[in-house]
BALUM-72123 format. One line per 3 residues: number of its first residue (from 0); their letters; for each residue x negated, y negated, z negated of C-alpha. Coordinates in steps of 0.001 Angstrom, whole numbers. Layout:
BEGIN
NUM	A	X:Y:Z  ...
END
This chain:
BEGIN
0	MKT	32:-78:-99  -1310:-3539:978  -1822:-5878:-1861
3	KKS	-648:-9414:-1334  -3520:-11884:-678  -3968:-14267:-3754
6	AQK	-3300:-17853:-2981  -6274:-20162:-2820  -6932:-22362:-5732
9	QPK	-6048:-25890:-5227  -8682:-28856:-5914  -7072:-29765:-9301
12	EIF	-7330:-26182:-10479  -11062:-26029:-9524  -11779:-29434:-11116
15	AEI	-10129:-28004:-14273  -12499:-25097:-14159  -15367:-27487:-14291
18	LAS	-13854:-29487:-17195  -13353:-26061:-19029  -16948:-24852:-18496
21	DLD	-18987:-24215:-21649  -22045:-26352:-20937  -23844:-25175:-23976
24	KSA	-23850:-21461:-22878  -24693:-22209:-19382  -27990:-22077:-17604
27	LTV	-29378:-25339:-16444  -31818:-26038:-13420  -32844:-29616:-11963
30	CVA	-33955:-29817:-8261  -35122:-32857:-6332  -34235:-33156:-2705
33	STG	-36667:-34666:-14  -36064:-35518:3514  -37799:-37292:6210
36	KAG	-36112:-38287:9570  -32493:-38682:9827  -30731:-35507:10796
39	VEP	-33278:-33284:8927  -31901:-31301:6130  -33524:-31798:2712
42	SFQ	-36019:-29640:1276  -35772:-28839:-2557  -38205:-28357:-5335
45	KLQ	-37298:-27458:-8954  -38546:-29218:-11926  -40208:-27378:-14906
48	LST	-38412:-28825:-18030  -39093:-28947:-21658  -36356:-27705:-23844
51	ELA	-35757:-31255:-24873  -35425:-32861:-21486  -33048:-29881:-20372
54	EEF	-30832:-30847:-23081  -30896:-34404:-21994  -29746:-33341:-18515
57	RSV	-27110:-31155:-20035  -25988:-34269:-21997  -25796:-36247:-18637
60	VQS	-23273:-33579:-17222  -21373:-33548:-20474  -20905:-37381:-20837
63	SLT	-19943:-37526:-17056  -17103:-35246:-17570  -16016:-36446:-20847
66	KYL	-13957:-39403:-19409  -12194:-37010:-17187  -11542:-34499:-19894
69	EKS	-9642:-37388:-21778  -7733:-38328:-18689  -6741:-34756:-18051
72	ADG	-5519:-34173:-21665  -3433:-37382:-21328  -1984:-36105:-17865
75	DLK	-3422:-39182:-16118  -6072:-37598:-13956  -5223:-37445:-10295
78	VYQ	-7235:-35564:-7714  -6691:-36752:-4132  -8068:-35849:-708
81	YDA	-11045:-37818:293  -10265:-41001:2592  -13177:-43185:3857
84	GSK	-10802:-46328:3512  -9458:-45687:46  -10458:-47177:-3297
87	ADS	-10100:-44805:-6174  -9150:-46189:-9540  -10810:-44916:-12800
90	HEI	-8320:-42117:-13296  -8573:-40904:-9847  -11046:-38403:-8094
93	EYL	-11394:-37618:-4239  -12260:-34413:-2997  -13491:-32856:280
96	DLT	-12959:-29216:1367  -16511:-27930:2262  -15118:-25424:4546
99	KHD	-14000:-28179:6906  -17167:-30157:6287  -19896:-27520:6681
102	EIG	-22329:-30459:7670  -22381:-31214:3844  -22547:-27790:2635
105	KQF	-25383:-26930:4800  -27501:-29779:3026  -27661:-27918:-354
108	APL	-27263:-24358:893  -30885:-23403:-191  -29776:-24019:-3799
111	SSL	-27729:-20872:-3750  -30906:-18855:-4133  -32891:-20731:-6944
114	ADV	-35458:-18150:-7008  -36650:-19057:-3717  -36952:-22626:-4495
117	LLF	-40682:-23941:-4960  -41702:-25731:-8100  -42152:-29364:-8102
120	TAQ	-45898:-30414:-7345  -45513:-34283:-6881  -47178:-34287:-3340
123	DEF	-46921:-37738:-1804  -45290:-36662:1241  -42433:-35015:-606
126	VSG	-42173:-37731:-3193  -41803:-40468:-550  -38979:-38892:989
129	LRF	-37059:-38330:-2426  -33232:-38943:-1866  -31228:-37188:-4468
132	YVI	-31510:-34808:-7246  -29247:-31998:-8467  -28396:-30648:-11864
135	IVQ	-27286:-27140:-11278  -25038:-25620:-14158  -24665:-21843:-13932
138	PQQ	-21774:-20800:-16315  -21767:-17329:-17843  -19100:-16347:-15389
141	GSP	-18140:-17939:-12090  -19893:-19899:-9474  -22411:-22620:-10117
144	IYC	-21721:-26255:-10576  -23791:-28684:-8453  -24028:-32238:-10063
147	FRS	-25576:-34786:-7453  -27140:-38033:-8103  -28852:-40342:-5478
150	YTP	-32522:-41164:-6055  -35096:-43504:-4520  -38897:-43643:-4589
153	KKK	-38354:-46903:-6501  -37666:-44949:-9576  -41136:-43678:-9418
156	LRR	-43023:-46157:-11496  -46340:-45559:-9800  -45117:-46954:-6524
159	SPL	-44014:-50149:-8404  -45999:-53339:-8450  -45544:-53132:-12190
162	FAA	-47153:-50895:-14684  -45692:-49014:-17598  -47061:-48687:-21099
165	IFE	-46107:-46562:-24103  -46386:-47331:-27726  -47446:-44634:-29880
168	DGT	-49120:-44565:-33478  -49090:-48405:-33597  -50935:-48752:-30208
171	FDR	-49909:-49606:-26617  -51535:-47598:-23885  -51031:-47450:-20191
174	IAE	-49152:-44547:-18703  -51627:-43111:-16263  -49499:-40176:-14761
177	PTF	-46481:-40884:-12422  -43327:-41509:-14213  -40010:-40696:-12831
180	LFD	-36716:-42365:-13935  -33536:-40404:-14014  -29905:-41769:-14534
183	NRI	-27205:-40814:-17003  -24485:-40671:-14382  -23449:-38210:-11646
186	HCM	-22160:-39476:-8323  -20539:-36211:-7136  -20053:-32491:-7970
189	AHG	-19600:-29430:-5927  -17812:-26161:-7257  -16561:-23318:-5191
192	TFM	-15627:-24877:-1782  -14924:-28242:-3012  -16985:-31469:-3418
195	FVF	-15528:-33946:-5938  -16667:-37529:-5423  -16896:-40021:-8360
198	NKD	-18942:-42904:-6484  -17993:-43046:-2697  -21067:-45166:-1719
201	SFH	-23611:-43107:-3550  -21957:-39936:-1881  -22482:-41435:1449
204	KIF	-26057:-42146:880  -26826:-38660:-623  -25440:-36699:2319
207	RFF	-26081:-39304:5128  -22559:-39816:5651  -22870:-42328:8419
210	DMV	-25218:-40025:10503  -22569:-37544:10505  -20043:-40068:11396
213	LKT	-22173:-40961:14577  -21970:-37430:15722  -18032:-37217:15544
216	AEK	-17559:-40841:16763  -17875:-40200:20565  -15592:-36914:20240
219	TLE	-12999:-38846:18359  -13082:-41674:21091  -12560:-39159:23758
222	SIG	-9586:-37816:21849  -7895:-41121:21570  -8598:-41998:25120
225	SRV	-7008:-38727:26253  -3783:-39413:24093  -3453:-43225:24485
228	PID	-4435:-44809:27762  -6768:-47890:27288  -7572:-50189:30014
231	NFE	-11048:-51298:28849  -11779:-48002:27102  -15647:-48532:27681
234	EFS	-15564:-51809:25760  -13723:-50398:23069  -15957:-47410:22854
237	EAC	-19142:-49462:22826  -17752:-51874:20167  -17245:-48884:17786
240	KGH	-20576:-46963:18715  -22417:-50197:17543  -20568:-50679:14113
243	YQM	-21031:-48343:11218  -17737:-49269:9453  -15914:-48829:12726
246	QAK	-17272:-45411:13153  -16280:-44609:9580  -12775:-45758:10629
249	LKN	-12985:-43449:13602  -13752:-40427:11421  -10807:-41275:9316
252	IAN	-8513:-41230:12345  -10215:-38000:13437  -9043:-36159:10134
255	KPY	-5542:-37335:10311  -3176:-34498:11557  -936:-37021:13362
258	LKN	-3757:-37667:15910  -2755:-34773:18066  768:-36166:18286
261	LTM	-298:-39770:18863  1508:-41123:22075  1942:-44528:23775
264	DAV	5760:-44252:22600  4710:-44244:18912  2404:-46998:19347
267	KKV	4979:-49200:21305  7333:-48529:18113  4638:-50194:15831
270	LAE	3922:-53101:18285  7722:-53734:18656  8070:-53910:14824
273	LPH	4761:-56060:14444  4308:-58135:17595  1971:-60791:15853
276	LGV	-830:-57706:15884  -1641:-59159:19452  -2386:-55843:21062
279	EII	-1504:-56225:24543  230:-53510:26674  -328:-53948:30492
282	IKN	994:-51875:33643  -1842:-50520:35889  -1211:-48430:38773
285	GEE	2308:-47773:37454  957:-46645:33985  1345:-48451:30632
288	MLV	-2059:-49069:28957  -3424:-50826:25919  -5861:-53568:26106
291	FNP	-8687:-53664:23579  -9158:-57162:22324  -12822:-57536:21180
294	KDK	-11979:-60523:19413  -9839:-58789:16978  -11264:-55431:17196
297	WAF	-10058:-54420:13599  -6407:-54677:14607  -6726:-52242:17363
300	LRL	-8532:-49618:14869  -5939:-50226:12054  -3171:-49568:14670
303	LDD	-4646:-46387:15668  -5234:-45432:11895  -1578:-46114:11058
306	DYL	-2594:-48811:8651  701:-50682:8996  3328:-49385:6684
309	KSL	6978:-50643:5484  8089:-50712:2093  11019:-48611:890
312	MTG	11689:-50919:-1806  11582:-54555:-237  11810:-53538:3623
315	ENY	8630:-55740:4025  5827:-54717:6512  2141:-54279:4851
318	EVS	-1184:-53851:6076  -3051:-51414:3832  -6850:-50914:3242
321	GKR	-6518:-47305:2134  -3665:-44740:1812  -3079:-41136:808
324	PYE	-188:-38718:1625  2428:-38849:-1145  2285:-35690:-3407
327	A	5666:-34910:-4835
END
């Protein structure tokens, strides 16, 4: 007899597992990630930690989760799907499904086998390319929790024009060995097949989000062009390719389920409701076509990203800077 396949756990359930983890009984490893040119996946080295320093990193994870534990206990914690244009409040966390963003998962895949990760040796070439570090928490049961924090070579004191001194036994002495500075906050966490984002800007830097956006921009433009005729499509395409934020907006559009159903009729309904947007429609060779206005390029992208909504309460039309699907 066939058994019924168990339902996949939802992101909020996965994050609840993180919050319920017994950190005191979990193994802890810290790895630093270094990379050179854009597009190159990072290489990792693991740090040898004293017991005292390991506990310091453990407390970083614990303190980062404490505020979410409190909000979860109060029923205030909300977990939403990642949206490049949204701004999360303090009680909100955004997530990405890593099965749909394999370009992110590939960047820390080597950490699945910590025994194969080399020890940190402080070689200049590796240190100069430091980009982030990871605190890996391995609970006694279940999959590891990866806690990411961005890092720059500026935090290595030896590379600073300043010098450091230590006060011990009544005397100051210069620190001769290179000293690294670590922070007490975490920017994002991965557990199972989900990435949870606490600081969006830092998450983008850690995983070179805009490098990935560049790769998808052209494909998204082709998809838009095949669904909605644009008279000066090349001008629209070049404007987007030359602007990182516009590329991020394109990635937003690419991830929306309505893209495959986008039609000129749907666009015309919005323009009929909001004629002030100034997006022109012309007829060329018997076909209706949109005209991209380079003087107001954001209006065109916001139209395609469905950023103009009507209030159910007031009946007023609004332009929104970020939105999430309503979850009943």
